[in-house]
C-alpha positions in Angstrom: 105.5 27.7 -184.4 102.5 26.0 -182.3 103.2 22.1 -183.1 98.9 22.5 -182.7 96.1 22.6 -185.2 94.3 25.9 -185.4 91.1 26.0 -183.0 87.9 25.8 -185.3 86.6 29.5 -185.3 83.2 28.3 -186.2 81.3 26.6 -184.0 77.7 25.2 -184.1 75.8 23.6 -181.1 72.1 23.0 -181.3 71.1 26.3 -179.6 74.0 28.4 -180.5 76.5 30.0 -182.9 80.4 30.8 -182.3 82.1 32.4 -185.1 84.6 35.3 -185.2 84.4 38.7 -183.9 82.8 41.6 -186.2 83.1 45.2 -185.7 79.7 45.3 -185.1 79.7 43.0 -182.0 81.1 46.2 -180.0 77.9 47.8 -178.9 76.4 44.3 -177.4 80.0 43.7 -176.2 79.8 47.0 -174.2 76.8 46.1 -172.6 77.8 43.1 -171.5 81.1 44.3 -169.8 78.7 47.4 -168.1 77.0 44.4 -166.3 80.0 44.0 -164.5 79.2 46.5 -162.5 82.3 49.2 -163.6 80.7 51.5 -165.8 80.1 50.9 -169.7 83.0 51.0 -171.5 83.7 53.5 -174.7 82.4 51.5 -178.0 85.5 52.6 -179.5 87.8 51.0 -177.1 86.3 47.6 -177.3 85.9 48.0 -181.4 89.9 48.0 -180.8 89.6 45.1 -178.5 87.9 43.0 -181.0 90.8 44.2 -183.3 93.0 42.8 -181.0 91.3 39.6 -180.5 91.3 38.6 -184.4 94.9 39.7 -184.5 95.4 37.4 -181.5 93.5 34.7 -183.1 95.9 35.0 -186.0 99.0 34.7 -184.0 98.0 31.7 -181.6 95.2 29.8 -183.1 93.0 29.4 -180.8 90.2 31.9 -180.3 87.6 33.6 -178.0 84.0 33.7 -180.0 81.1 35.8 -179.8 77.8 33.7 -179.1 74.9 34.0 -180.8 71.4 32.3 -180.1 70.7 30.3 -183.4 66.9 30.9 -183.1 67.0 34.8 -182.3 70.3 35.7 -184.0 71.3 37.7 -180.9 74.5 38.2 -179.5 74.2 36.9 -175.5 78.1 36.7 -174.8 81.4 35.1 -175.6 83.3 31.7 -174.8 86.8 29.9 -176.3 90.3 30.2 -175.2 92.8 32.4 -174.4 96.3 32.4 -172.7 95.1 34.4 -169.9 96.9 33.1 -166.7 98.2 30.3 -168.5 100.2 29.0 -171.8 99.2 28.5 -175.5 99.9 25.1 -174.8 97.6 24.5 -172.0 95.1 27.4 -172.5 92.1 28.7 -170.7 88.7 28.2 -171.1 86.8 31.5 -170.9 83.1 32.7 -171.2 81.2 35.4 -170.1 76.4 35.7 -170.7 74.3 38.0 -170.3 72.4 38.2 -167.3 69.2 37.6 -168.8 70.1 34.0 -170.4 71.9 32.8 -167.3 70.4 29.4 -166.1 69.3 28.2 -169.4 72.4 25.9 -170.0 73.9 28.1 -172.8 77.3 28.4 -171.1 77.5 24.7 -170.8 76.4 24.4 -174.4 78.7 26.8 -175.6 82.1 25.1 -173.5 81.6 21.7 -174.4 81.6 23.0 -177.7 85.1 24.8 -177.2 86.2 21.5 -175.5 85.7 19.5 -178.4 87.4 22.2 -180.6 90.1 22.5 -177.9 90.7 18.7 -178.0 90.7 18.5 -182.4 93.4 20.9 -181.7 95.8 18.1 -180.3 96.3 19.7 -176.9 96.0 17.8 -173.3 95.0 19.8 -170.9 92.8 23.0 -170.4 93.1 25.2 -167.5 89.7 27.8 -166.1 90.4 30.4 -163.2 87.2 31.6 -161.6 86.8 33.6 -158.6 85.3 31.4 -155.5 82.4 33.3 -155.4 81.3 32.5 -158.6 79.1 29.5 -158.0 77.3 29.3 -161.5 80.5 29.0 -163.2 81.8 26.7 -160.9 79.0 24.3 -161.6 79.4 24.8 -165.5 82.9 23.9 -164.7 81.8 20.8 -163.0 79.4 19.3 -165.3 82.5 19.7 -168.0 84.5 17.4 -165.9 86.9 20.1 -164.7 88.7 19.3 -161.2 90.0 21.7 -158.8 93.8 22.1 -158.5 94.0 24.9 -156.3 92.9 28.2 -154.9 95.2 31.5 -155.3 94.4 34.9 -153.8 94.5 37.7 -155.9 93.5 41.6 -155.7 89.5 40.9 -156.2 89.9 38.0 -154.1 90.3 34.1 -154.2 90.4 32.5 -157.8 89.8 28.7 -158.2 92.4 27.2 -161.0 90.5 24.4 -162.5 91.9 21.7 -164.9 90.4 19.3 -167.4 92.3 16.6 -170.0 91.6 16.0 -173.0 90.4 13.2 -174.9 93.3 12.2 -177.9 
């Protein structure tokens, strides 16, 4: 069993609300994933993925959360902690937002709230892995105090591994 506190699963910022996944998020999540250029996944597969996220959250105490704009109430992406390429002790921060909302500071705002939530669990460090081609995402991480640790070459190209110590 983990020696860490559970992450807060409801986070709010000035402009955003992050909360646990709901089955009703599936169509918008499909649309977000379609922006990757590999087609739109079947909604039933995404509903199953959401069920998996909820199970993983219960098992690990960390979460990837949908992001909604507070005023508009619309789903604009996700942000949170995942095991990913790292460990439960030092998880990865992950985020993805619709292109239509890029450049407005939402990723930085959501990720800052997740950093605070991660620190509150008692963890000492987070990771992020990002394609070296993804300059906007690398800028978000730089603003949040992440530093490059190394670069690896993977099937889809170079991946930057970044890390950030968390306050105690």
